[in-house]
Residue, then its C-alpha position, 0 to 999 in steps of 0.5 A: x469050695x462054697x456051700x449053703x445051707x437053708x432050714x425052715x421050721x415051724x413049732x407051737x407053743x402053750x402060753x399062759x392064756x391056755x392058747x397056742x403060740x406059733x413059730x415060724x423061723x427060715x435060717x440060710x447060710x452061705x461060705x466059702x473057703x478062702x484057704x484050707x483053715x480060712x472060711x467065709x461066712x453069710x449067714x441070715x434069720x427070718x422069724x415070725x410069730x403068732x401070740x394066739x391061733x387056733x390052728x393056722x395064723x391068719x393076718x400078719x404076725x404079732x412079732x417079725x425079726x430078721x438078722x443077717x450078716x457076714x463072718x470069717x471063720x479061721x481054725x489057727x490051731x486043729x481044734x481051735x476057731x477064732x470067728x468074728x463077724x458083723x450082725x444087722x438086727x431088725x425087730x417088729x412088733x406092736x410096740x414099735x420098730x428097732x434096730x440093732x448093729x453087732x459085731x461079735x468075735x469069740x474063740x472055740x474049742x472043739x474035743x476031739x476024743x478020737x484022731 
């Protein structure tokens, strides 16, 4: 079983200078069920932010952020999941460009009240 998801969000926030800041996010995910309790996935996030806008941004964003990476989820008990993956991160702003790599693992417990 294969599934995918794409979300786009836009928001405005007041700044301490009395202006508005805008943020635009695009997130996507694709998963593939390898076995009934194991899923492979690929996640991506792109975010752009403008520090001061009147209503619509003009020009390039003041900051951009991108993260992409594969992962795997293993449900080893009905309420417990082990997740492991890799993420590549890229940040671009007025101070320069930065890249990062992240390897992670987490264990999640989901409380199920009614079965």
